[in-house]
KEDO-375715 format. One record per residue (C-alpha): x, y, z; residue in three letters; residue number from 1. Coordinates in steps of 0.25 Angstrom, whole numbers. Example, Ala and Ser with C-alpha at 12.3 -4.5 7.8 and 13.67 -1.06 7.14 Angstrom:
+-------+-------+-------+-----+-----+
|     u |     v |     w | res |   n |
+-------+-------+-------+-----+-----+
|    49 |   -18 |    31 | ALA |   1 |
|    55 |    -4 |    29 | SER |   2 |
+-------+-------+-------+-----+-----+
This chain:
+-------+-------+-------+-----+-----+
|     u |     v |     w | res |   n |
+-------+-------+-------+-----+-----+
|   -83 |    70 |   -13 | MET |   1 |
|   -78 |    65 |   -28 | LYS |   2 |
|   -82 |    52 |   -31 | LEU |   3 |
|   -78 |    45 |   -44 | VAL |   4 |
|   -87 |    33 |   -50 | LEU |   5 |
|   -85 |    24 |   -61 | LYS |   6 |
|   -99 |    20 |   -65 | LYS |   7 |
|   -93 |    10 |   -75 | GLU |   8 |
|   -85 |     3 |   -65 | ALA |   9 |
|   -90 |   -12 |   -61 | ALA |  10 |
|   -89 |    -5 |   -46 | THR |  11 |
|  -103 |    -1 |   -41 | PRO |  12 |
|  -105 |    13 |   -41 | ILE |  13 |
|  -110 |    13 |   -25 | HIS |  14 |
|   -96 |     5 |   -21 | GLN |  15 |
|   -87 |    15 |   -29 | GLN |  16 |
|   -94 |    28 |   -22 | ILE |  17 |
|   -95 |    19 |    -8 | TYR |  18 |
|   -78 |    16 |   -10 | HIS |  19 |
|   -76 |    29 |   -13 | GLN |  20 |
|   -84 |    35 |    -2 | LEU |  21 |
|   -76 |    28 |     8 | VAL |  22 |
|   -63 |    30 |     3 | ASN |  23 |
|   -65 |    45 |     5 | ARG |  24 |
|   -70 |    41 |    20 | ILE |  25 |
|   -58 |    32 |    23 | GLN |  26 |
|   -48 |    41 |    17 | THR |  27 |
|   -53 |    53 |    25 | GLY |  28 |
|   -57 |    61 |    11 | ALA |  29 |
|   -71 |    62 |    18 | VAL |  30 |
|   -68 |    65 |    32 | ALA |  31 |
|   -77 |    59 |    45 | ALA |  32 |
|   -88 |    68 |    47 | GLY |  33 |
|   -87 |    74 |    33 | GLU |  34 |
|  -102 |    74 |    26 | LYS |  35 |
|  -101 |    67 |    13 | ILE |  36 |
|  -109 |    71 |     0 | PRO |  37 |
|  -125 |    68 |     1 | SER |  38 |
|  -131 |    57 |    -6 | LEU |  39 |
|  -138 |    66 |   -16 | ARG |  40 |
|  -125 |    73 |   -20 | TRP |  41 |
|  -117 |    61 |   -22 | LEU |  42 |
|  -129 |    54 |   -30 | SER |  43 |
|  -128 |    66 |   -39 | LYS |  44 |
|  -112 |    68 |   -39 | GLU |  45 |
|  -109 |    55 |   -44 | LEU |  46 |
|  -122 |    54 |   -54 | ASP |  47 |
|  -127 |    40 |   -44 | VAL |  48 |
|  -138 |    36 |   -39 | ASN |  49 |
|  -142 |    41 |   -24 | TYR |  50 |
|  -146 |    28 |   -21 | LEU |  51 |
|  -132 |    22 |   -25 | THR |  52 |
|  -124 |    34 |   -16 | ILE |  53 |
|  -136 |    29 |    -4 | ASN |  54 |
|  -131 |    16 |    -5 | LYS |  55 |
|  -117 |    21 |    -3 | VAL |  56 |
|  -119 |    30 |     8 | TYR |  57 |
|  -128 |    19 |    15 | GLN |  58 |
|  -115 |    10 |    15 | ARG |  59 |
|  -105 |    21 |    21 | LEU |  60 |
|  -114 |    24 |    33 | GLU |  61 |
|  -116 |     8 |    35 | GLU |  62 |
|  -101 |     6 |    34 | GLU |  63 |
|   -97 |    18 |    44 | GLY |  64 |
|   -91 |    28 |    34 | TYR |  65 |
|  -102 |    38 |    34 | ILE |  66 |
|  -114 |    43 |    42 | GLU |  67 |
|  -127 |    48 |    37 | ILE |  68 |
|  -135 |    58 |    44 | LEU |  69 |
|  -150 |    60 |    40 | GLN |  70 |
|  -151 |    73 |    34 | GLY |  71 |
|  -137 |    78 |    35 | LYS |  72 |
|  -129 |    67 |    26 | GLY |  73 |
|  -118 |    58 |    27 | ALA |  74 |
|  -105 |    60 |    37 | TYR |  75 |
|   -92 |    51 |    35 | VAL |  76 |
|   -90 |    44 |    49 | LYS |  77 |
|   -78 |    42 |    56 | SER |  78 |
|   -68 |    32 |    50 | ARG |  79 |
|   -69 |    26 |    64 | HIS |  80 |
|   -83 |    23 |    65 | THR |  81 |
|   -87 |    13 |    54 | GLY |  82 |
|   -85 |    -1 |    55 | HIS |  83 |
|   -81 |    -2 |    70 | PRO |  84 |
|   -75 |   -15 |    74 | SER |  85 |
|   -66 |   -22 |    83 | SER |  86 |
|   -57 |   -26 |    74 | GLN |  87 |
|   -56 |   -12 |    67 | ARG |  88 |
|   -54 |    -7 |    82 | ASP |  89 |
|   -42 |   -16 |    84 | GLU |  90 |
|   -36 |   -12 |    72 | GLN |  91 |
|   -37 |     3 |    77 | GLN |  92 |
|   -28 |    -2 |    88 | ASP |  93 |
|   -18 |    -8 |    79 | SER |  94 |
|   -14 |     6 |    72 | PHE |  95 |
|    -2 |     7 |    80 | SER |  96 |
|     7 |     1 |    71 | PRO |  97 |
|     3 |    10 |    61 | LEU |  98 |
|     6 |    22 |    68 | LEU |  99 |
|    20 |    17 |    70 | THR | 100 |
|    20 |    17 |    56 | ARG | 101 |
|    16 |    31 |    55 | SER | 102 |
|    25 |    37 |    64 | GLN | 103 |
|    37 |    31 |    54 | TYR | 104 |
|    28 |    37 |    43 | LEU | 105 |
|    29 |    50 |    49 | MET | 106 |
|    44 |    51 |    55 | GLN | 107 |
|    53 |    41 |    46 | ARG | 108 |
|    56 |    53 |    37 | SER | 109 |
|    63 |    58 |    49 | LYS | 110 |
|    73 |    47 |    49 | HIS | 111 |
|    86 |    47 |    43 | GLN | 112 |
|    84 |    30 |    40 | TYR | 113 |
|    70 |    28 |    38 | ASP | 114 |
|    69 |    13 |    37 | PHE | 115 |
|    54 |    15 |    38 | SER | 116 |
|    49 |    17 |    23 | LYS | 117 |
|    49 |     7 |    12 | ALA | 118 |
|    54 |    18 |     1 | VAL | 119 |
|    65 |    17 |    -9 | VAL | 120 |
|    75 |    27 |    -9 | SER | 121 |
|    73 |    39 |   -17 | PRO | 122 |
|    88 |    36 |   -23 | GLY | 123 |
|    84 |    23 |   -28 | LEU | 124 |
|    72 |    27 |   -36 | LEU | 125 |
|    71 |    35 |   -49 | PRO | 126 |
|    69 |    48 |   -44 | SER | 127 |
|    77 |    57 |   -54 | TYR | 128 |
|    70 |    49 |   -68 | PHE | 129 |
|    56 |    52 |   -61 | LEU | 130 |
|    59 |    66 |   -58 | ALA | 131 |
|    62 |    68 |   -71 | GLU | 132 |
|    50 |    61 |   -76 | GLN | 133 |
|    43 |    70 |   -67 | ALA | 134 |
|    48 |    82 |   -76 | LYS | 135 |
|    45 |    75 |   -89 | ALA | 136 |
|    30 |    72 |   -84 | ILE | 137 |
|    27 |    87 |   -84 | PHE | 138 |
|    31 |    89 |   -98 | ASP | 139 |
|    24 |    79 |  -103 | LEU | 140 |
|    12 |    80 |   -95 | HIS | 141 |
|    11 |    96 |   -92 | PRO | 142 |
|    -4 |    93 |   -86 | MET | 143 |
|     1 |    81 |   -77 | ILE | 144 |
|    -1 |    89 |   -64 | LEU | 145 |
|   -15 |    94 |   -68 | THR | 146 |
|   -20 |    80 |   -73 | THR | 147 |
|   -27 |    70 |   -65 | TYR | 148 |
|   -23 |    56 |   -68 | GLY | 149 |
|   -33 |    45 |   -71 | PRO | 150 |
|   -37 |    37 |   -57 | VAL | 151 |
|   -32 |    24 |   -62 | GLU | 152 |
|   -19 |    29 |   -65 | GLY | 153 |
|   -11 |    35 |   -78 | ASP | 154 |
|   -13 |    25 |   -91 | GLU | 155 |
|     0 |    26 |   -95 | GLU | 156 |
|     5 |    23 |   -80 | LEU | 157 |
|    -4 |    11 |   -78 | ARG | 158 |
|     2 |     4 |   -92 | LYS | 159 |
|    15 |     5 |   -85 | GLU | 160 |
|    12 |     1 |   -71 | VAL | 161 |
|     5 |   -13 |   -79 | SER | 162 |
|    18 |   -15 |   -87 | ALA | 163 |
|    26 |   -12 |   -74 | TYR | 164 |
|    18 |   -22 |   -67 | LEU | 165 |
|    19 |   -32 |   -79 | ASP | 166 |
|    35 |   -31 |   -78 | ASN | 167 |
|    36 |   -31 |   -63 | GLN | 168 |
|    26 |   -40 |   -60 | LEU | 169 |
|    22 |   -47 |   -72 | GLY | 170 |
|     8 |   -42 |   -70 | TYR | 171 |
|     2 |   -33 |   -80 | LYS | 172 |
|   -12 |   -27 |   -75 | PRO | 173 |
|   -21 |   -20 |   -84 | PRO | 174 |
|   -20 |    -5 |   -85 | LEU | 175 |
|   -36 |    -5 |   -80 | ASP | 176 |
|   -31 |   -13 |   -67 | GLU | 177 |
|   -21 |    -2 |   -63 | ILE | 178 |
|   -23 |     9 |   -56 | LEU | 179 |
|   -12 |    20 |   -51 | ILE | 180 |
|   -12 |    24 |   -36 | THR | 181 |
|    -3 |    33 |   -30 | SER | 182 |
|     5 |    23 |   -23 | GLY | 183 |
|     1 |    10 |   -16 | VAL | 184 |
|    -3 |    14 |    -4 | GLN | 185 |
|   -14 |    21 |   -12 | GLN | 186 |
|   -19 |     9 |   -18 | ALA | 187 |
|   -20 |     2 |    -5 | ILE | 188 |
|   -30 |    13 |     0 | ASN | 189 |
|   -38 |    13 |   -14 | VAL | 190 |
|   -40 |    -4 |   -12 | VAL | 191 |
|   -42 |    -2 |     2 | ALA | 192 |
|   -52 |     9 |    -1 | ASN | 193 |
|   -59 |     1 |   -13 | THR | 194 |
|   -60 |   -13 |    -7 | PHE | 195 |
|   -60 |   -11 |     9 | LEU | 196 |
|   -71 |    -7 |    19 | THR | 197 |
|   -65 |    -3 |    33 | PRO | 198 |
|   -71 |   -17 |    38 | THR | 199 |
|   -64 |   -26 |    28 | ASP | 200 |
|   -50 |   -34 |    32 | THR | 201 |
|   -37 |   -32 |    26 | VAL | 202 |
|   -27 |   -43 |    26 | ALA | 203 |
|   -12 |   -38 |    25 | VAL | 204 |
|     2 |   -45 |    26 | GLU | 205 |
|     6 |   -44 |    41 | SER | 206 |
|    16 |   -36 |    41 | PRO | 207 |
|    11 |   -27 |    31 | CYS | 208 |
|    14 |   -12 |    24 | TYR | 209 |
|    10 |    -2 |    35 | GLY | 210 |
|     4 |     7 |    24 | ALA | 211 |
|    -6 |    -3 |    19 | ALA | 212 |
|   -10 |    -8 |    34 | LEU | 213 |
|   -13 |     8 |    35 | ASP | 214 |
|   -23 |     8 |    24 | THR | 215 |
|   -31 |    -3 |    30 | PHE | 216 |
|   -30 |     0 |    44 | MET | 217 |
|   -34 |    14 |    43 | ASN | 218 |
|   -47 |    10 |    34 | ARG | 219 |
|   -50 |     1 |    47 | GLY | 220 |
|   -48 |   -12 |    39 | ASN | 221 |
|   -45 |   -24 |    47 | ALA | 222 |
|   -32 |   -31 |    44 | ILE | 223 |
|   -28 |   -45 |    44 | LEU | 224 |
|   -14 |   -45 |    44 | PRO | 225 |
|    -8 |   -59 |    38 | ILE | 226 |
|     7 |   -62 |    41 | PRO | 227 |
|    17 |   -64 |    31 | ILE | 228 |
|    29 |   -72 |    29 | ASP | 229 |
|    40 |   -72 |    17 | LEU | 230 |
|    29 |   -77 |     7 | SER | 231 |
|    20 |   -65 |    11 | GLY | 232 |
|     7 |   -65 |    18 | MET | 233 |
|     1 |   -79 |    23 | ARG | 234 |
|   -10 |   -83 |    15 | THR | 235 |
|   -13 |   -95 |    23 | ASP | 236 |
|   -15 |   -84 |    34 | LEU | 237 |
|   -22 |   -76 |    26 | LEU | 238 |
|   -31 |   -87 |    21 | GLU | 239 |
|   -33 |   -91 |    36 | GLU | 240 |
|   -40 |   -77 |    39 | GLN | 241 |
|   -48 |   -77 |    26 | CYS | 242 |
|   -55 |   -90 |    30 | ARG | 243 |
|   -60 |   -82 |    42 | LYS | 244 |
|   -61 |   -67 |    37 | ASN | 245 |
|   -55 |   -65 |    24 | PRO | 246 |
|   -51 |   -49 |    22 | PRO | 247 |
|   -55 |   -41 |    11 | LYS | 248 |
|   -43 |   -36 |     6 | LEU | 249 |
|   -27 |   -42 |     7 | VAL | 250 |
|   -14 |   -32 |     6 | TYR | 251 |
|     0 |   -39 |     2 | VAL | 252 |
|    12 |   -33 |    -1 | ASN | 253 |
|    17 |   -45 |    -8 | PRO | 254 |
|    30 |   -43 |   -14 | THR | 255 |
|    41 |   -38 |    -5 | PHE | 256 |
|    32 |   -35 |     7 | HIS | 257 |
|    31 |   -22 |    14 | ASN | 258 |
|    37 |   -24 |    25 | PRO | 259 |
|    43 |   -37 |    27 | THR | 260 |
|    49 |   -38 |    12 | GLY | 261 |
|    42 |   -53 |    10 | ALA | 262 |
|    35 |   -57 |    -5 | SER | 263 |
|    24 |   -66 |    -6 | MET | 264 |
|    25 |   -78 |   -12 | SER | 265 |
|    17 |   -81 |   -26 | GLU | 266 |
|    11 |   -92 |   -18 | LYS | 267 |
|     5 |   -82 |    -7 | ARG | 268 |
|     2 |   -73 |   -18 | ARG | 269 |
|    -7 |   -83 |   -25 | LYS | 270 |
|   -11 |   -89 |   -12 | GLU | 271 |
|   -16 |   -75 |    -7 | LEU | 272 |
|   -23 |   -72 |   -21 | LEU | 273 |
|   -32 |   -85 |   -19 | GLU | 274 |
|   -35 |   -82 |    -5 | LEU | 275 |
|   -40 |   -69 |   -11 | ALA | 276 |
|   -48 |   -76 |   -22 | GLU | 277 |
|   -54 |   -85 |   -10 | THR | 278 |
|   -59 |   -74 |    -1 | TYR | 279 |
|   -61 |   -62 |   -10 | HIS | 280 |
|   -52 |   -53 |    -3 | PHE | 281 |
|   -42 |   -41 |   -12 | LEU | 282 |
|   -27 |   -41 |   -11 | ILE | 283 |
|   -21 |   -29 |   -12 | ILE | 284 |
|    -5 |   -33 |   -18 | GLU | 285 |
|     3 |   -21 |   -14 | ASP | 286 |
|    17 |   -22 |   -22 | ASP | 287 |
|    26 |   -11 |   -20 | SER | 288 |
|    40 |   -19 |   -21 | PHE | 289 |
|    39 |   -29 |   -31 | ASN | 290 |
|    49 |   -23 |   -39 | GLU | 291 |
|    60 |   -22 |   -28 | ILE | 292 |
|    66 |   -35 |   -27 | TYR | 293 |
|    78 |   -41 |   -24 | PHE | 294 |
|    89 |   -52 |   -28 | ASP | 295 |
|    83 |   -52 |   -42 | GLY | 296 |
|    70 |   -62 |   -37 | VAL | 297 |
|    57 |   -56 |   -41 | LEU | 298 |
|    45 |   -55 |   -33 | PRO | 299 |
|    32 |   -64 |   -36 | PRO | 300 |
|    22 |   -60 |   -44 | LYS | 301 |
|    11 |   -50 |   -38 | PRO | 302 |
|    -1 |   -56 |   -32 | ILE | 303 |
|    -8 |   -49 |   -43 | LYS | 304 |
|    -2 |   -56 |   -54 | TYR | 305 |
|    -9 |   -69 |   -49 | PHE | 306 |
|   -24 |   -62 |   -48 | ASP | 307 |
|   -33 |   -68 |   -56 | THR | 308 |
|   -45 |   -63 |   -49 | THR | 309 |
|   -42 |   -49 |   -45 | GLY | 310 |
|   -41 |   -51 |   -30 | HIS | 311 |
|   -28 |   -42 |   -30 | CYS | 312 |
|   -24 |   -29 |   -31 | ILE | 313 |
|   -10 |   -24 |   -35 | LEU | 314 |
|    -5 |   -12 |   -30 | LEU | 315 |
|     8 |    -9 |   -36 | LYS | 316 |
|    17 |     3 |   -31 | GLY | 317 |
|    27 |    11 |   -38 | PHE | 318 |
|    32 |    21 |   -29 | SER | 319 |
|    43 |    14 |   -20 | LYS | 320 |
|    51 |     9 |   -31 | THR | 321 |
|    50 |    20 |   -41 | MET | 322 |
|    45 |    32 |   -36 | ALA | 323 |
|    39 |    35 |   -21 | PRO | 324 |
|    36 |    50 |   -25 | GLY | 325 |
|    27 |    46 |   -35 | ILE | 326 |
|    17 |    36 |   -27 | LEU | 327 |
|    11 |    28 |   -38 | LEU | 328 |
|     5 |    14 |   -36 | GLY | 329 |
|    -3 |     5 |   -46 | ALA | 330 |
|   -17 |    -3 |   -41 | LEU | 331 |
|   -19 |   -15 |   -50 | ILE | 332 |
|   -33 |   -22 |   -48 | ALA | 333 |
|   -42 |   -30 |   -56 | ASP | 334 |
|   -53 |   -23 |   -64 | LYS | 335 |
|   -63 |   -29 |   -54 | ARG | 336 |
|   -56 |   -21 |   -43 | LEU | 337 |
|   -50 |   -10 |   -51 | TYR | 338 |
|   -62 |    -2 |   -52 | GLU | 339 |
|   -65 |     0 |   -38 | GLN | 340 |
|   -49 |     3 |   -35 | VAL | 341 |
|   -51 |    14 |   -46 | TYR | 342 |
|   -64 |    21 |   -39 | ILE | 343 |
|   -55 |    20 |   -25 | ALA | 344 |
|   -43 |    26 |   -31 | LYS | 345 |
|   -53 |    38 |   -38 | ALA | 346 |
|   -58 |    41 |   -24 | SER | 347 |
|   -44 |    44 |   -19 | MET | 348 |
|   -38 |    52 |   -31 | ASP | 349 |
|   -41 |    56 |   -46 | VAL | 350 |
|   -29 |    47 |   -50 | GLY | 351 |
|   -14 |    46 |   -45 | SER | 352 |
|    -4 |    58 |   -49 | PRO | 353 |
|    -3 |    58 |   -63 | LEU | 354 |
|    12 |    64 |   -63 | LEU | 355 |
|    15 |    53 |   -54 | ASN | 356 |
|    10 |    42 |   -64 | GLN | 357 |
|    17 |    48 |   -76 | LYS | 358 |
|    32 |    50 |   -69 | VAL | 359 |
|    33 |    38 |   -66 | ILE | 360 |
|    30 |    33 |   -80 | LEU | 361 |
|    41 |    34 |   -88 | PRO | 362 |
|    50 |    25 |   -76 | PHE | 363 |
|    40 |    14 |   -77 | MET | 364 |
|    42 |    13 |   -91 | LYS | 365 |
|    57 |    14 |   -94 | THR | 366 |
|    67 |     4 |   -89 | GLN | 367 |
|    72 |    14 |   -79 | ARG | 368 |
|    61 |     8 |   -69 | MET | 369 |
|    66 |    -6 |   -72 | LYS | 370 |
|    82 |    -1 |   -69 | ASP | 371 |
|    77 |     6 |   -58 | HIS | 372 |
|    70 |    -6 |   -52 | LEU | 373 |
|    83 |   -16 |   -53 | GLU | 374 |
|    90 |    -4 |   -46 | LYS | 375 |
|    81 |    -3 |   -35 | LEU | 376 |
|    81 |   -17 |   -33 | ARG | 377 |
|    97 |   -18 |   -32 | ILE | 378 |
|    97 |    -6 |   -22 | ALA | 379 |
|    86 |   -12 |   -12 | LEU | 380 |
|    92 |   -24 |   -12 | GLN | 381 |
|   106 |   -19 |    -9 | ILE | 382 |
|    99 |   -11 |     2 | ARG | 383 |
|    91 |   -22 |     8 | ARG | 384 |
|   103 |   -30 |     9 | ASP | 385 |
|   111 |   -20 |    15 | MET | 386 |
|   100 |   -18 |    26 | THR | 387 |
|   100 |   -32 |    29 | ALA | 388 |
|   115 |   -33 |    30 | ASP | 389 |
|   117 |   -21 |    40 | ILE | 390 |
|   105 |   -28 |    49 | LEU | 391 |
|   111 |   -41 |    49 | GLU | 392 |
|   125 |   -34 |    52 | MET | 393 |
|   118 |   -27 |    63 | CYS | 394 |
|   109 |   -36 |    71 | LEU | 395 |
|   114 |   -50 |    64 | LYS | 396 |
|   103 |   -60 |    66 | ASP | 397 |
|    94 |   -51 |    75 | ARG | 398 |
|    84 |   -47 |    66 | ILE | 399 |
|    75 |   -56 |    56 | ARG | 400 |
|    70 |   -52 |    41 | TYR | 401 |
|    69 |   -57 |    28 | GLU | 402 |
|    78 |   -51 |    18 | LEU | 403 |
|    65 |   -44 |     7 | PRO | 404 |
|    68 |   -50 |    -7 | LYS | 405 |
|    62 |   -36 |   -11 | GLY | 406 |
|    56 |   -23 |    -6 | GLY | 407 |
|    60 |   -12 |     2 | LEU | 408 |
|    60 |   -17 |    17 | ASN | 409 |
|    68 |   -27 |    27 | LEU | 410 |
|    57 |   -33 |    38 | TRP | 411 |
|    66 |   -34 |    51 | ILE | 412 |
|    61 |   -42 |    63 | LYS | 413 |
|    69 |   -36 |    75 | LEU | 414 |
|    74 |   -44 |    88 | PRO | 415 |
|    62 |   -45 |    98 | GLU | 416 |
|    70 |   -37 |   109 | GLU | 417 |
|    70 |   -24 |    99 | ILE | 418 |
|    60 |   -13 |   105 | ASP | 419 |
|    54 |    -8 |    93 | MET | 420 |
|    50 |     6 |    98 | ARG | 421 |
|    64 |     7 |   105 | ALA | 422 |
|    70 |     4 |    89 | LEU | 423 |
|    63 |    14 |    82 | GLN | 424 |
|    66 |    24 |    93 | LYS | 425 |
|    80 |    21 |    92 | ARG | 426 |
|    80 |    21 |    75 | ALA | 427 |
|    73 |    34 |    75 | SER | 428 |
|    83 |    41 |    84 | GLU | 429 |
|    93 |    36 |    74 | HIS | 430 |
|    84 |    40 |    63 | SER | 431 |
|    81 |    27 |    58 | ILE | 432 |
|    66 |    21 |    54 | SER | 433 |
|    61 |     8 |    52 | PHE | 434 |
|    46 |     4 |    50 | LEU | 435 |
|    42 |    -4 |    64 | PRO | 436 |
|    36 |   -17 |    60 | GLY | 437 |
|    22 |   -14 |    67 | SER | 438 |
|    19 |    -4 |    57 | ALA | 439 |
|    16 |   -17 |    48 | CYS | 440 |
|     7 |   -23 |    56 | TYR | 441 |
|    -9 |   -22 |    57 | ALA | 442 |
|    -8 |   -26 |    71 | VAL | 443 |
|     0 |   -18 |    82 | ASN | 444 |
|    10 |   -29 |    87 | GLU | 445 |
|    24 |   -26 |    91 | PRO | 446 |
|    33 |   -32 |    80 | THR | 447 |
|    48 |   -32 |    79 | GLN | 448 |
|    49 |   -29 |    64 | GLU | 449 |
|    53 |   -18 |    56 | ILE | 450 |
|    54 |   -15 |    42 | ARG | 451 |
|    67 |    -8 |    36 | ILE | 452 |
|    65 |    -2 |    23 | SER | 453 |
|    79 |    -3 |    17 | TYR | 454 |
|    74 |     6 |     4 | SER | 455 |
|    71 |    20 |     8 | GLY | 456 |
|    86 |    25 |    11 | LEU | 457 |
|    99 |    29 |     5 | SER | 458 |
|   109 |    18 |     5 | ASP | 459 |
|   118 |    26 |    15 | ARG | 460 |
|   105 |    28 |    24 | ASP | 461 |
|   100 |    14 |    22 | ASN | 462 |
|   113 |     9 |    27 | THR | 463 |
|   116 |    18 |    39 | GLU | 464 |
|   102 |    18 |    46 | GLY | 465 |
|   100 |     3 |    42 | ILE | 466 |
|   114 |     2 |    50 | THR | 467 |
|   109 |    11 |    62 | LYS | 468 |
|    95 |     2 |    64 | LEU | 469 |
|   103 |   -11 |    64 | GLY | 470 |
|   111 |    -5 |    75 | LYS | 471 |
|   101 |     1 |    82 | LEU | 472 |
|    93 |   -12 |    82 | ILE | 473 |
|   106 |   -21 |    87 | ALA | 474 |
|   107 |   -10 |    98 | GLU | 475 |
|    94 |   -14 |   103 | MET | 476 |
+-------+-------+-------+-----+-----+
């Protein structure tokens, strides 16, 4: 078991060891029933005082992660034995919406008209340019496949990320606050593993990005759903909850929210930061769609732009708008938090693939990227309008939705008389898939909402598929 310690860091040694061991247990890297290293062995391996390791093991046992058997050693306990509570039991019962989402994850590639994935069609991305860059990288860096990149990410790329955020968001973080990750999903896991224990509460938008819900619910965290409206998360409702029992962390996707497409107003962004400062919780700001704005109207500045106290961690994704196959993201955290997320990232991998980081560099440096984003915005706005026009033609005023000002998705409320299971079945028979709204809620309640992603197919398939789906709904 390889652990990474930064003895010069402000984070105490015992906390570094604790967080890395918890991460190994929660991610299954160390399986239930498996024996973990002895106190003396780990003390010698890390060159750390025996009593420090003992303190960590006692805490792990108290929190239900391990069981220490006299004379036999320490063993990982079952993930379901720690922190029993009625609240957690209720959450275990609410997994069925996520199972529905999982079924779509497995089946969606079987459908010709797949509207369930919030991705951009490969035909709209700079595929050939990136392929040429990949070939050139091997000439420039012949050892790249046999070289580990640093945990924090390639320095050259971090400089470009800082410049990109400055140009795109008006926010320029220093290099020592940028951590390169293998996509936003890994960044969410890094933050969760760093700052959450299984008994902590996480507040999320309701509805919420399903993969983020997966992360928190699979850890056993209590989920506090906060409704959203056209201006984003209802901070007034969040404040009511904070007065009773403040969450440890608030996860938001404030710009062209997935799944609804709504954007949090600047006023709400500042209110959320004020609540974080007052009630001492952290904010995860997930920004994957900021570049995809329509009608030439820029979205508000990121929450991190207004953060003067270090309560917000910004996660910036580059995969969806540039290169999904590369899977790159950036985590931006103030120095007081950076050391802790660095340690958590180090326990997951020894650094995101260096090849991926080098391949995207020329693209981020050139005018080609700006041109690409401008063309992408135009193409996706056309698709948004086309999708809405076809649905209006087929269904007139029978459905409800707000035309999104950016992003990849249309969030639709269907008539109450529509049987959602029957619609899913009929759509599947016509090789059509969409994301049922129930997959975006923490609580298993019936919903008449669906998410249509208009970005992932060719123009022809998009038009044909939406027309077929509109007619199916009309028939029902």
